[in-house]
N, C-alpha and C positions, 0 to 999 in steps of 0.2 A: 710345374707348380701352378696350381689353379689360383685364379684371382677371385677375391670376394667382391661381389658387386655391392656397392653401398646402397643401403635401403633408401627409398624415396621418402622425403618428409612432406607431409601435407602442408601446403602453403596457405590454405584457406579452409572455410567450413566444408564439411562433407555434404553429400547429397541428402543424407538423413537430417543433418543440422538445418539445411535449407528448407526441407519439407516441414520440419517441426516449426521453424520460424514462420513459414507460410501459413500453417494452421493457426498459430497464435495471432498473426497479423489479421487474418480473415475473421477469426473469432472476436478479436478486439473490436473490429468494425461492426460486426453483426450484433454483439452484445450491447454496443453503444446505441444502436438504432432500433433494436427490437426488444421485446420482453424475453426473459429467459426461456419460457416454454415455447416461444415462437421459433427458436433456433434449434435445428435438428442436427444429428450427426451427419446425415446426407448433405445438409447445407454446408457444414464445415468442410467436409471432404471435397465436395464439388468446387467450393470456393477456393480451396487450396490446390485444385487440379490433380487430386488423387482419388483412388477408389475408396469405398467404405471399408473394405478389408485392409487396405494400406493404412487408413486412419488409425485403426486399432493397434497397429504396430507402434504408434507414437503415444497414443493416449487411450486408456481403457474405457473412459467414460467422458461424458460432457462436463460433469463437475471437475474432472481432472484437468481439463483445458482451462476452466474458469479459475481453478486453484493456481495453475501456472501463471495466468495473467495477473491474478491478485498478488502473487509473489513478486512479480516485476514492479507493480505499483508500490508495494510495501518496501521494496529495496530502495526505490526513489524517495519515498517518504523518510526512511531511516537516514538516508544521506543528507536530508535537510535539517536534521535535529541538532543544530549548532548550539542551541540554548542549553541543552542537557550537559554539555561539557564545560559550561561557563561557571563563574563564581558570582554569588550575589544576585540581585534582581536582574541585571543585564537586560533592560527592557528592549533595547534595539536588537539584540540577538534573538530575543523572544519574538519580536515583530518579524524579523527575517525568517525564522523557523515557521511561524504561522502563515506568513505570506506565501512561502513556497508550497507548503503543504495544502493550503486552501486552494491554490491554483491547480495543484495536482488532483485534489479531490473533485473540483469542478470539472476538470478535463475528463475525468474518469467516472463521472456521476452515473452514466448508463451502465457501465460495468459493475459499479458498486451496488446499484439497484438490483441487477441480475443476481449478484452474490447474495444479497439479502433474501431474495426469493428462493434461491437454491439451498440456503443454509440449513433449514430444518430437515431436508432429505439427504444431505451429504455429510457423512462423518468426516471425510477427508477435508472438505472445505471448512467445516465447523472447527476441526482440530487446528487447521492452519490459522484461521482468524483468531481463535482463542490464544494460540501461542504468540501471534503478532501483537495482539493487544497486551498480553502479559509482558512482552519485551518492552513495549512502550511504557507501561506503568512502572516497570522496574527501573528503567533509565530515569524517568521523572522522579521517582522516589529516591533514587541514589543522589540526584542533584539536590533535592530538598533536604535530605539528611546531612549532606555536606554543609549546606547553608544554615541548617539548624545548629550544627556543631560550631559554626563560625559566628553564630549569634545574629545572623541577618534574617533568617526565616522564622516564622512563628512556630512555637513548640506546643501550642494549645491543641493542635490536631496532629495525629501521627502522620509521618511522611507518606506512608502507603495510602492512607485515606485521602490525603491531599492530592496525590497522583491520580487516584480514581476519580476525584471530583474534577480535576483538570480535564481528564479524558471525556467525562460526561458532558461538561460544558462545551468543549470543543466539538464533539460529535453532534450535539444538538444543533449547534450553529452551522456546521458544515453540511448537515442534512438539507439545509435550505439554499445551498449555493448554486444548484444546477443552472438556474437561469439568471443569476445575478450579473450585473455589469461589473467592470473592473472597479469602478468607484464604490459600488455597493459592497463588493468583496473587500476592498481596503477598509471600508467603514466597519465591517464585521471583524476584521483582523484587529483594528484599533480597539474595538469594544472588548475583544477577548484578551488583549494585552492588559488593558485596565483591570478587567475582572480577575485575571490570574495573578497579577501583581498584588492586588488588594487581598486576595485570598491567601497567598503564600507569605507575603511580606507585610 
């Protein structure tokens, strides 16, 4: 009677996973330090220790790498959105949410600048950013609608419009964060908390 040999289970990431991670790590460093146009596929491949041909096995284009990096940043941002699940003004939770996201934004300012440059020429990146912003606005609007129903938020402006206004105010201030000190960043967060609270409540 023949014995069946149990299949081996992988206990860690595959070689492919490690190579993809290496590409993303190198790309994150390069996009942080250079302009989008100054980073080439050859740069990314050689930085990750693979050939140009091997690179295309993992990512079809440079914007695809940038989109994957942006997805990582947006996942971190989404995890910081504690205010959206709260009830009422909850200014301290709003301050926590904005404080975390402002620091993430500052830490990734080079990457975000590259993404802004690549946006007009990449449907994939543009679709991703549009969907990410839509998810943010939808979560903000859902919170505001709950607070409107509870009588704590203003009903003079529709929740969806208020959510768009919050995002516009935040993005305008975050665009200035790249070289701000911690103290300046905290002052920006405090100003945003005050502005959003007055706008919504």
